[in-house]
C-alpha positions, 0 to 999 in steps of 0.5 A: 520552524526548524529543520530536524535532521531525520527522515520520516519512515513512510509507506506509499499508498498505490491505488492499483484499481484507479478507484476514484473513491480511494486515495493513493497514487496511480500505478503509472505515477508511482515511480515518479512519486516515490522519487519525489518523496525521497529526493524532494521531501526527504522521506524514508520510503520503506514500502508500498500499500494497496487495497484492491477493489472489492469486486476484483481478484486481488492477486493481480493487484498484489503482483502489480504492487510487488513489481513497483516495489522491486523497481524502486528497491522497496522491501515493505509490502502492506497488502491483504486483509482478513479475506485475502491475506493468504493471497497477499502473503503468497505475493510477497506481503510483509504486512497484512491487516487482519482486524476483522479476522481477529475482532469480528466484523464492524457494525453497519454505519448509521446513515 
């Protein structure tokens, strides 16, 4: 494969609640992971994203993500969904996911 002279723009998912069922780098590993993405893999890290645990108050998770972003010089923050986007915007979100607020809830999965 031939190397292309371009940098893929990405957001890094941070698992702010350390939930085993969710993907994402843990907060305490985020700085090193972001550095590796930039330096070793040539990725253009634009920002961070998170989905707090459903049972937690979201504001501390959003504040943690914003602090990690500031430390790493990142301006993009994808956080907040239909139920908590106002809190996310207050905490500095630049991207929110509001699908169910627009399209309604999803039908239950058949198991």
